[in-house]
C-alpha positions as CSV (number, residue, x, y, z in Angstrom):
1,M,69.9,117.3,24.4
2,T,66.4,118.0,25.7
3,R,63.8,117.7,23.1
4,P,60.8,120.1,22.5
5,A,57.5,119.1,24.0
6,L,54.1,118.4,22.6
7,I,51.5,119.0,25.4
8,G,47.9,118.0,25.6
9,I,45.9,120.1,27.9
10,G,42.2,119.3,28.7
11,G,40.0,116.3,29.0
12,H,39.8,112.7,27.9
13,V,39.6,113.4,24.2
14,V,42.9,115.3,23.9
15,A,44.6,112.6,26.0
16,A,43.4,109.9,23.6
17,L,44.6,111.9,20.6
18,V,48.0,112.5,22.1
19,E,48.3,108.8,22.8
20,Q,47.6,108.0,19.2
21,L,50.0,110.6,17.8
22,G,52.8,108.5,19.2
23,A,52.3,106.1,16.3
24,V,53.2,108.7,13.7
25,S,56.7,108.1,12.2
26,G,59.2,110.8,13.3
27,L,56.9,112.6,15.7
28,A,57.7,110.5,18.7
29,E,61.4,111.0,18.0
30,A,61.1,114.7,17.5
31,V,59.1,115.7,20.6
32,E,58.4,114.5,24.1
33,F,54.7,114.0,24.8
34,H,53.1,115.4,28.0
35,L,49.6,115.6,29.3
36,S,47.9,118.0,31.7
37,P,44.6,116.1,32.1
38,E,41.3,117.0,33.8
39,M,41.0,114.8,36.8
40,S,38.5,114.3,39.7
41,G,40.6,116.6,41.9
42,G,41.2,119.2,39.2
43,R,43.7,119.6,36.4
44,P,47.4,119.6,37.4
45,R,49.1,122.5,35.6
46,A,51.7,121.6,33.0
47,A,55.2,122.0,34.5
48,A,56.9,125.3,33.9
49,D,60.0,123.7,32.3
50,V,57.8,121.6,29.9
51,L,55.8,124.7,28.9
52,G,59.1,126.6,28.4
53,R,60.2,124.2,25.6
54,A,56.8,123.5,24.1
55,A,56.6,123.3,20.3
56,I,53.0,122.4,20.1
57,V,50.1,122.6,22.6
58,L,46.8,120.9,22.0
59,D,44.2,122.9,24.0
60,E,40.9,121.2,24.5
61,G,38.0,123.4,25.3
62,G,40.1,126.4,26.3
63,A,41.5,124.5,29.3
64,M,44.9,126.2,29.2
65,D,45.0,129.1,31.7
66,P,46.7,132.5,31.0
67,A,49.6,131.7,33.4
68,E,50.4,128.6,31.4
69,R,50.1,130.5,28.1
70,A,52.5,133.2,29.4
71,L,55.2,130.5,29.8
72,L,55.1,129.3,26.2
73,P,58.1,130.2,24.1
74,P,57.7,132.4,21.0
75,G,56.7,130.3,18.0
76,C,54.9,127.6,20.0
77,A,51.8,126.5,18.0
78,V,48.6,126.3,20.1
79,I,46.1,124.1,18.3
80,T,42.6,124.5,19.7
81,L,40.1,121.6,19.9
82,P,36.4,121.8,21.0
83,Q,35.0,120.1,24.0
84,L,32.7,117.5,22.5
85,E,29.2,116.7,23.7
86,F,26.4,115.2,21.7
87,A,23.4,114.4,23.9
88,S,20.8,113.9,21.1
89,L,20.8,110.1,21.3
90,W,20.7,109.8,25.1
91,P,17.8,111.8,26.5
92,Q,17.4,109.2,29.3
93,M,21.0,109.5,30.5
94,A,21.6,111.0,33.9
95,E,24.6,112.9,32.4
96,H,22.3,114.8,30.1
97,P,23.3,118.5,30.4
98,A,19.7,119.5,31.0
99,R,19.4,117.5,34.1
100,G,18.0,119.1,37.2
101,P,17.2,118.2,40.8
102,D,14.4,115.8,39.6
103,I,17.0,113.5,38.0
104,P,18.6,111.2,40.5
105,S,22.4,111.2,40.9
106,V,24.0,107.9,40.3
107,A,27.3,106.3,41.5
108,R,27.9,104.5,38.3
109,P,28.4,106.3,34.9
110,F,25.7,106.3,32.2
111,G,22.8,106.1,34.7
112,D,19.4,105.7,33.1
113,R,17.3,108.4,34.8
114,I,14.0,106.7,33.9
115,A,15.1,103.4,35.4
116,L,16.4,105.0,38.5
117,G,13.3,107.0,38.9
118,V,11.1,103.9,38.5
119,A,13.3,101.9,40.9
120,G,12.8,104.6,43.5
121,A,9.1,105.0,43.0
122,V,7.9,101.4,42.3
123,A,8.4,99.0,45.2
124,D,7.5,95.8,43.4
125,P,10.5,94.7,41.3
126,A,8.2,92.8,39.0
127,A,6.2,95.9,38.1
128,R,9.2,98.1,37.4
129,R,9.8,96.9,33.8
130,V,6.1,97.6,33.0
131,A,6.5,101.1,34.4
132,Y,9.7,101.7,32.5
133,D,8.2,100.6,29.2
134,A,5.2,102.9,29.8
135,V,7.5,105.9,29.4
136,T,7.1,107.3,25.9
137,L,9.6,109.3,23.9
138,D,7.5,112.5,24.2
139,M,7.7,112.2,28.0
140,L,11.4,112.8,27.8
141,G,11.1,116.0,25.9
142,D,10.8,116.9,22.2
143,P,13.8,115.1,20.6
144,R,13.8,117.5,17.7
145,L,14.3,120.5,19.9
146,M,16.8,118.6,22.1
147,H,18.8,117.6,18.9
148,D,18.7,121.2,17.5
149,A,20.0,122.5,20.9
150,A,22.7,119.9,21.0
151,M,24.0,120.7,17.5
152,R,23.8,124.5,18.0
153,A,25.8,124.1,21.2
154,M,28.4,121.9,19.3
155,F,28.9,124.5,16.6
156,T,29.1,127.3,19.2
157,R,31.8,125.4,21.2
158,E,34.0,124.9,18.2
159,A,33.7,128.4,16.8
160,G,37.3,129.7,16.4
161,C,38.8,126.3,17.0
162,D,41.5,124.8,14.7
163,V,39.8,121.4,14.8
164,R,36.1,121.2,13.9
165,V,33.7,118.3,13.6
166,A,30.2,119.6,14.1
167,G,29.4,119.6,10.4
168,F,30.6,116.0,10.1
169,V,28.5,115.0,13.1
170,L,25.4,116.7,11.8
171,S,25.7,115.1,8.4
172,R,26.7,111.6,9.4
173,F,25.3,110.6,12.8
174,R,22.3,108.8,11.2
175,S,24.5,106.6,9.0
176,E,27.5,105.9,11.3
177,R,28.0,105.4,15.1
178,L,29.8,108.6,15.8
179,F,29.6,108.6,19.6
180,H,29.8,105.9,22.3
181,S,28.0,108.2,24.8
182,A,27.2,111.8,24.9
183,V,30.8,112.7,25.8
184,H,32.8,109.8,24.3
185,P,33.4,110.1,20.5
186,A,33.8,106.9,18.5
187,A,36.5,106.2,15.9
188,P,35.0,108.1,12.9
189,V,34.9,111.4,14.9
190,L,38.4,110.8,16.3
191,E,39.6,110.1,12.8
192,Q,38.2,113.4,11.6
193,M,40.0,115.2,14.4
194,M,43.2,113.3,13.7
195,V,43.2,114.2,10.0
196,Q,43.0,117.9,10.9
197,L,45.8,117.6,13.5
198,L,48.1,115.8,11.0
199,G,47.3,118.5,8.5
200,H,48.4,121.3,10.8
201,P,51.7,122.9,9.6
202,A,53.3,122.7,13.0
203,I,52.7,118.9,13.3
204,Q,53.6,118.3,9.6
205,A,56.9,120.0,10.1
206,L,57.9,117.3,12.7
207,M,56.7,114.3,10.8
208,S,58.9,112.1,8.7
209,A,56.0,110.1,7.1
210,P,53.7,111.2,4.3
211,L,50.3,112.4,5.5
212,D,48.5,109.3,4.2
213,D,50.9,106.9,5.8
214,A,50.7,108.8,9.1
215,L,46.9,108.6,9.1
216,R,47.0,104.9,8.3
217,A,49.4,104.4,11.2
218,V,47.0,106.0,13.8
219,V,43.6,104.8,12.5
220,P,43.8,101.2,13.9
221,G,44.3,102.4,17.4
222,L,41.2,104.6,17.3
223,A,38.7,101.7,17.3
224,E,39.4,100.9,21.0
225,V,39.4,104.4,22.3
226,F,36.5,104.9,24.6
227,A,35.1,101.4,23.6
228,D,34.6,100.7,27.3
229,A,32.3,103.7,27.7
230,Q,29.2,102.8,25.6
231,A,25.8,104.0,26.5
232,P,22.6,102.2,25.2
233,V,20.5,104.0,22.6
234,M,16.8,103.5,23.1
235,A,14.8,101.8,20.3
236,S,12.4,104.8,20.2
237,I,15.3,107.2,19.7
238,A,16.8,105.0,17.0
239,A,13.5,104.9,15.2
240,H,13.0,108.6,15.5
241,F,16.3,109.5,13.9
242,G,16.3,106.5,11.6
243,L,19.7,105.3,12.8
244,A,21.0,102.9,10.1
245,W,23.7,101.5,12.3
246,W,21.5,100.6,15.3
247,S,20.3,97.1,16.1
248,A,18.1,95.7,18.8
249,G,20.6,93.2,20.1
250,A,23.7,95.4,20.1
251,Q,26.0,95.0,23.1
252,Y,27.1,98.1,25.1
253,R,30.3,97.8,27.1
254,Q,30.8,99.8,30.3
255,G,34.2,99.1,31.9
256,E,34.6,95.4,31.7
257,V,30.9,94.5,31.5
258,S,28.9,94.2,28.3
259,R,25.1,94.0,28.1
260,D,22.5,94.7,25.5
261,G,20.2,97.7,26.0
262,D,17.5,95.7,27.8
263,G,20.2,94.2,30.0
264,W,21.3,97.6,31.2
265,V,17.7,98.7,31.8
266,D,17.1,95.7,33.9
267,W,20.3,96.3,35.8
268,H,19.3,99.9,36.5
269,L,15.8,98.9,37.5
270,R,17.2,97.0,40.5
271,G,18.0,100.4,42.0
272,P,21.1,102.1,43.4
273,A,21.9,99.0,45.5
274,A,22.4,96.9,42.3
275,A,26.1,96.7,42.7
276,A,25.8,95.5,46.3
277,E,23.2,92.9,45.3
278,E,25.2,91.4,42.5
279,P,27.1,88.4,44.0
280,A,29.9,88.8,41.4
281,M,30.9,91.0,38.5
282,A,33.1,89.6,35.8
283,L,36.2,91.7,35.1
284,H,37.5,89.2,32.6
285,P,36.1,85.9,31.5
286,A,37.9,82.6,31.9
287,A,40.4,82.1,29.1
288,R,42.2,79.2,27.5
289,I,45.8,80.4,27.1
290,T,48.2,78.9,24.7
291,R,51.7,79.6,25.9
292,A,54.0,81.0,23.2
293,T,56.3,78.4,21.7
294,P,59.8,79.4,22.9
295,F,62.0,80.7,20.2
296,I,64.8,79.1,22.3
297,A,64.6,76.7,25.2
298,T,67.8,75.1,26.5
299,A,68.1,71.9,28.5
300,I,66.5,71.5,32.0
301,D,68.0,68.9,34.3
302,P,65.0,67.4,36.3
303,A,67.4,66.0,38.8
304,I,68.5,69.5,39.8
305,A,65.1,71.2,39.2
306,P,62.4,68.6,39.6
307,H,59.7,71.3,39.6
308,G,61.1,72.6,36.4
309,A,60.1,69.3,34.6
310,V,56.7,70.8,34.2
311,L,58.1,73.0,31.5
312,L,59.0,69.9,29.6
313,S,55.6,68.3,29.7
314,A,53.0,68.3,26.9
315,Q,50.6,70.0,29.3
316,S,52.8,73.1,29.7
317,G,51.8,74.4,26.3
318,Q,48.3,75.5,27.5
319,Y,46.4,76.4,30.7
320,T,43.1,77.8,31.7
321,A,43.1,81.2,33.4
322,P,40.0,81.4,35.7
323,A,37.5,84.2,35.4
324,V,38.5,87.4,37.3
325,L,35.5,88.3,39.5
326,V,34.6,91.0,41.9
327,S,32.2,90.1,44.8
328,A,31.3,91.6,48.2
329,L,31.1,90.1,51.7
330,E,29.5,91.6,54.7
331,G,31.2,91.5,58.1
332,A,34.3,89.6,57.0
333,I,37.6,89.4,59.0
334,V,40.9,89.6,57.2
335,L,43.4,87.8,59.4
336,G,46.4,89.9,58.4
337,H,49.2,89.6,55.8
338,S,48.1,86.1,54.9
339,A,44.9,87.6,53.4
340,A,43.0,84.7,54.9
341,L,39.3,85.4,55.6
342,R,36.9,84.5,58.4
343,L,33.2,85.0,58.3
344,D,32.4,84.2,61.9
345,S,31.9,86.7,64.7
346,G,35.3,86.2,66.4
347,S,36.8,89.0,68.4
348,D,40.5,88.6,67.5
349,A,40.5,91.3,64.9
350,V,42.0,94.4,66.5
351,A,40.9,96.9,63.9
352,Q,37.5,97.9,62.6
353,I,37.0,99.3,59.0
354,D,33.5,100.7,58.6
355,R,33.9,102.0,55.1
356,P,33.5,99.7,52.1
357,A,36.9,98.3,51.3
358,L,38.6,96.5,48.4
359,L,41.2,94.0,49.4
360,G,44.2,94.9,47.2
361,F,46.2,91.6,47.7
362,E,45.7,87.9,48.2
363,A,47.6,84.9,49.7
364,G,51.0,84.7,47.9
365,W,51.3,88.4,47.3
366,A,54.9,88.3,48.7
367,D,55.8,86.1,45.7
368,D,54.1,88.3,43.2
369,P,57.0,90.0,41.3
370,R,56.6,93.7,41.9
371,G,52.8,93.2,42.2
372,M,52.4,92.8,38.4
373,V,50.2,89.6,38.5
374,G,48.0,90.2,41.5
375,V,48.3,93.6,43.0
376,L,48.3,95.9,40.0
377,P,45.1,94.6,38.5
378,R,43.5,95.1,41.9
379,L,44.8,98.7,42.1
380,L,43.2,99.3,38.6
381,T,39.9,97.7,39.8
382,F,39.9,99.9,42.8
383,A,40.5,103.1,40.7
384,R,37.6,102.2,38.5
385,L,35.2,101.2,41.3
386,R,36.1,104.3,43.2
387,R,34.6,106.5,40.5
388,R,31.3,104.7,41.2
389,E,31.6,104.3,45.0
390,P,33.5,107.3,46.3
391,S,33.6,106.0,49.9
392,L,35.5,102.9,48.9
393,V,39.0,102.4,50.4
394,L,41.9,100.2,49.4
395,V,43.3,97.7,51.9
396,L,47.0,96.8,51.5
397,P,49.5,95.0,53.8
398,D,51.6,97.5,55.8
399,A,54.7,95.5,54.8
400,L,54.4,97.1,51.3
401,T,54.7,100.7,52.6
402,Q,58.3,100.9,51.5
403,A,57.8,99.3,48.1
404,G,58.8,102.0,45.6
405,W,57.0,100.3,42.7
406,L,53.8,100.4,44.7
407,G,54.1,104.1,45.4
408,E,54.6,104.9,41.8
409,M,51.7,102.7,40.7
410,L,49.4,104.4,43.2
411,A,50.6,107.9,42.0
412,L,50.0,107.0,38.3
413,L,46.4,105.8,39.1
414,G,45.6,108.8,41.2
415,I,45.1,106.8,44.4
416,A,45.9,109.1,47.3
417,A,47.2,108.3,50.8
418,G,43.7,108.9,52.2
419,D,42.3,106.2,50.0
420,I,44.4,103.5,51.6
421,V,44.1,101.5,54.8
422,W,47.4,99.8,55.7
423,L,46.6,96.4,57.3
424,A,48.8,95.2,60.1
425,D,49.5,91.5,60.4
426,T,47.0,91.3,63.3
427,G,44.1,91.7,60.9
428,A,40.9,93.7,60.8
429,R,37.1,93.3,60.6
430,L,35.5,95.0,57.6
431,A,31.9,96.0,57.5
432,R,31.8,95.4,53.7
433,L,34.7,93.7,51.9
434,V,35.1,93.7,48.1
435,L,37.2,90.8,46.8
436,T,38.8,90.2,43.4
437,S,39.4,86.6,42.6
438,G,41.1,84.7,39.7
439,L,44.5,86.5,39.9
440,G,47.9,85.3,41.0
441,G,49.9,82.1,40.6
442,D,51.5,80.5,37.6
443,D,48.3,80.6,35.5
444,V,48.5,84.3,34.8
445,S,45.2,86.0,33.8
446,P,45.1,88.2,30.7
447,F,43.6,90.8,33.0
448,S,47.0,91.2,34.6
449,T,48.6,92.2,31.3
450,E,45.7,94.4,30.4
451,A,46.2,96.2,33.7
452,A,49.8,96.7,32.9
453,R,49.0,98.2,29.5
454,D,46.4,100.5,31.1
455,L,49.0,101.7,33.6
456,A,51.6,102.1,30.8
457,A,49.2,104.3,28.9
458,L,49.4,106.8,31.8
459,V,53.1,107.3,31.2
460,P,54.0,110.1,28.7
461,L,55.1,108.9,25.3
462,S,58.8,109.3,24.5
463,G,60.9,109.0,21.4
464,A,64.5,108.2,20.7
465,L,64.5,105.3,23.2
466,P,66.5,102.0,22.8
467,R,64.8,99.2,21.0
468,R,66.9,96.5,22.6
469,V,67.2,96.4,26.4
470,Y,69.2,94.4,29.0
471,L,67.0,94.7,32.1
472,R,69.2,94.3,35.2
473,S,68.5,94.3,38.9
474,A,70.7,93.9,42.0
475,D,68.7,91.0,43.4
476,I,70.1,88.6,40.7
477,A,73.4,90.3,39.9
478,G,75.3,88.6,42.7
479,R,74.2,85.1,41.7
480,L,74.9,85.5,38.0
481,V,78.6,85.2,38.3
482,N,79.5,86.0,34.7
483,E,77.3,89.0,34.4
484,A,80.1,91.3,33.4
485,E,81.0,89.2,30.4
486,L,77.3,88.9,29.5
487,A,76.7,92.6,29.8
488,A,79.7,93.3,27.5
489,M,78.4,90.9,24.9
490,L,74.9,92.4,25.0
491,A,76.3,95.9,24.7
492,A,78.2,94.8,21.6
493,Q,74.9,93.5,20.2
494,G,73.2,96.9,20.7
495,F,71.4,96.2,24.0
496,A,71.1,99.3,26.2
497,L,71.3,98.7,30.0
498,L,68.1,99.4,31.9
499,D,68.9,99.2,35.6
500,A,65.8,98.5,37.6
501,D,67.4,99.8,40.8
502,Q,68.6,103.1,39.4
503,T,65.5,104.1,37.4
504,S,61.9,104.9,38.4
505,L,59.0,102.7,37.3
506,V,57.9,105.5,35.0
507,E,61.3,105.6,33.3
508,R,61.2,101.8,32.9
509,I,57.7,101.8,31.4
510,A,58.7,104.5,29.0
511,V,61.5,102.4,27.7
512,L,59.9,99.0,27.8
513,R,56.8,100.0,25.9
514,H,59.0,100.9,22.9
515,T,61.2,97.8,23.0
516,S,61.5,95.0,20.4
517,A,63.8,92.8,22.6
518,V,64.5,92.4,26.3
519,V,67.0,90.1,28.0
520,A,66.8,89.7,31.8
521,A,67.8,87.2,34.4
522,Q,64.9,85.6,36.3
523,G,63.9,88.0,39.2
524,P,61.1,90.4,40.2
525,A,62.0,93.0,37.6
526,L,61.4,90.5,34.8
527,A,57.6,90.8,35.5
528,E,57.7,94.2,34.0
529,L,57.9,92.5,30.6
530,A,54.2,93.0,30.7
531,F,54.8,96.7,29.7
532,C,56.4,95.6,26.4
533,P,54.4,96.0,23.2
534,P,52.8,92.9,21.6
535,G,55.3,91.1,19.3
536,A,58.4,92.0,21.3
537,A,60.8,89.2,22.3
538,V,61.9,88.5,25.8
539,L,64.7,86.1,26.8
540,E,64.7,84.8,30.4
541,L,68.1,83.8,31.9
542,V,67.6,81.3,34.7
543,G,69.7,79.2,37.1
544,P,69.6,75.4,36.7
545,A,67.5,75.0,39.9
546,N,64.8,77.5,39.0
547,P,63.1,77.1,35.6
548,R,59.5,78.2,36.3
549,L,56.3,79.0,34.5
550,P,55.1,82.5,35.6
551,F,57.2,84.6,33.3
552,W,56.4,82.3,30.4
553,S,52.7,82.7,31.2
554,L,53.0,86.5,31.6
555,A,54.8,86.8,28.2
556,S,52.1,84.6,26.5
557,C,49.2,86.7,27.9
558,A,51.0,89.9,26.7
559,G,51.4,88.5,23.2
560,L,55.3,88.4,23.4
561,R,57.8,86.1,21.9
562,Y,59.5,84.1,24.7
563,G,62.6,82.1,25.2
564,Y,64.8,80.9,28.0
565,V,68.4,79.9,28.5
566,V,69.2,77.7,31.5
567,G,72.6,78.4,33.2
568,E,75.1,76.1,34.8
569,A,75.7,75.8,38.5
570,V,78.8,77.3,40.0
571,G,80.3,75.7,43.1
572,E,78.8,72.9,45.1
573,A,75.4,74.4,45.8
574,A,73.5,73.4,42.7
575,W,70.2,74.1,44.4
576,D,69.4,77.8,44.2
577,G,73.1,78.8,44.2
578,D,75.3,80.8,42.0
579,Y,75.2,80.1,38.3
580,S,76.7,81.3,35.0
581,V,75.0,81.5,31.6
582,P,76.6,80.3,28.4
583,V,77.3,83.7,26.7
584,A,77.7,82.2,23.3
585,M,74.2,80.6,23.6
586,V,72.7,83.9,24.8
587,A,74.4,85.7,21.8
588,Y,72.8,83.1,19.5
589,A,69.4,83.7,21.1
590,C,69.8,87.4,20.6
591,G,70.2,86.7,16.9
592,L,67.0,84.8,16.9
593,M,65.3,87.7,18.6
594,A,66.5,90.1,15.9
595,A,65.5,87.7,13.1
596,G,61.9,87.7,14.4
597,D,61.7,91.4,14.8
598,A,59.8,92.8,11.8
599,T,61.2,96.2,12.5
600,G,64.8,94.9,12.5
C-alpha cells in the first residue's frame, strides 16, 4: 500500500531537517520522505502524485507555488519555515545581501570582498596583507546598524511562520555559535527548529517515540549539518559583539579544506587565480586504516589462490590510504581509455578540449566495481568544483556511456549531459586538466566511502524497508552453482532479495542505507556496501581462486562489520571456475551477523 508523503520544499535548510527527521522512531515507517530543493537550475516541482498523497509539507520561505498547493489533499498540514539569513557577523563576505557593483563577484563561496578588492588593486603580493589590515571596522559600515537591519529582516521573514527562531538568535548569538555563515545555521538553531517541528500536532501524530526520545535521536546528526560551510569571523567583529565562543586560532572548514581566519585571508589575497596557482588541494588527508577484524573468515588455499595469501598475512590488518589531492596541469594529453598522460607537444591527440576539464577516471577504472572506489568520488569532486568554476567540464571514457549506474549517479549529482566530454580511446589534448589522485586500487580511501554517503543523502528517505538483504546480480549467479539452495536458506533467515539487475541505483541505495546485514557474492554489485550505515554487517561469498582485499578495505573505511566465506571449486577448473558455498557455514555466519546487530 502506498504510504502518505512528507515533502520538504525550499532550500538547503529544509532539506537538512527532512534528512534528520528520518531518525525519528515511527516517522520513517509512517511516511515517505520527498524533497523539492532549490537548485542552480531552479527548483523542480514536487511530483503531482506525491503532492496528491502528502500528509505534511514543510515549506521554507514560501517556496511552494499555488499550483502545487492546489494538488494537496484535504487535511494535509503545511508547516511553514522562514528562510534564514544572519549577516551581522560577516560584513566582509561577498554574499552579504547589501553587496553592490563595487563588490567583486567570486567563483568560490564565502569570498572576502576586502581581500578580493585588495588583490585587484595592489600589484605587490607582499604589500597586500598590509593593505588588508589597514581596513578598519568602520570602513565596512556601521556594525550596529547592519545588525539591527539583519535582525529586523529575520523577524519580518518569519512573521506568520509555524517555526520561528529570530528571538533565539537575537538573545543567544553572543554566547553560542549559531551560524556557520550568513546563510548556514549551526546545530543550536537547527535544534530549535527541530523542537518546533517535533512539537507540531501533524508530526506528533505519526511518531511512535516520546518527544524527548525523538529529539535525542535527531540531535547528534545536527552537529555535522553545514559543518563544511564555515565562514571566518573577523577579530574586530568578534570584539565588537563580545562573542564568547570566538577564538583567534579557530579553524573554518569550506568543503574539504580547513584554515584559520588568517589562512583564508591569505588565500583570498592571492586573487581570483588562487585555485589555479595552488599546485594541489587536499580533499582528504592520508589515513592509516585498520581493516575490520572479520567476524568470520574461512580457509583460503594458497595453492589455488596464491594472491589470496595476502589476506592471511599479518600486514593485511592495516594499510595507508594516500592523501586524495586535486591538482591542475596545463596542456596535458590524455591518451584515451588508459587515462595515461603526456605533457609533451606531440600531435597524436585527435581532439582538443579548450575548457578546463576534470578527469573523471584513472588507470584501472574498468576494474573499479560500479565506479564506487574511483569514479564516484571524482564525480562528487566535479560537482563541488563546478560551483566555483562554472566553465569546468567532466571527462569520462565513452565506453561508460551505457553504464546505468553512471547515468543515475550523474542525475543524482545534477551533472547534465552538457557538462560531460566523452573521451574516445584515441585521446585528447586539454588546455587545462584537473586531476584527482589517491583513489583506486585495494587501498581504498575513506574519501570513497564519504562520497558514497554524500550520494546516498540525495536519495529520499524511506521506511518499512528490509533490515537484512541478500544482494544478487547476474554476473555471479551462473558461477555460484548452489545459489538456489543458498537463496532459500537466506529467505528462511529473514533476508529479502535485492536484485541489482532488476532495481535502480536509487532503489538499492534506499534499501542499503537502512540495512543491518548484507550477504552478497563477490562481484561489482558488492561495492555498493558503501551505502550501508556504519555498524552494519556484510558477508562476502567468494570462489576459492578469488579471495581479494578491495571489499574488505571498502567495508573497513565505511565502518562496517565484515566477514567472508570461501566456497569450493566445482568441476576441474579450480582457477576462476564455478564454485559452491557451504550453506550451513553461511547460515552460521548469518547468526553471527544477527548476534552483533544491536538492533536485533
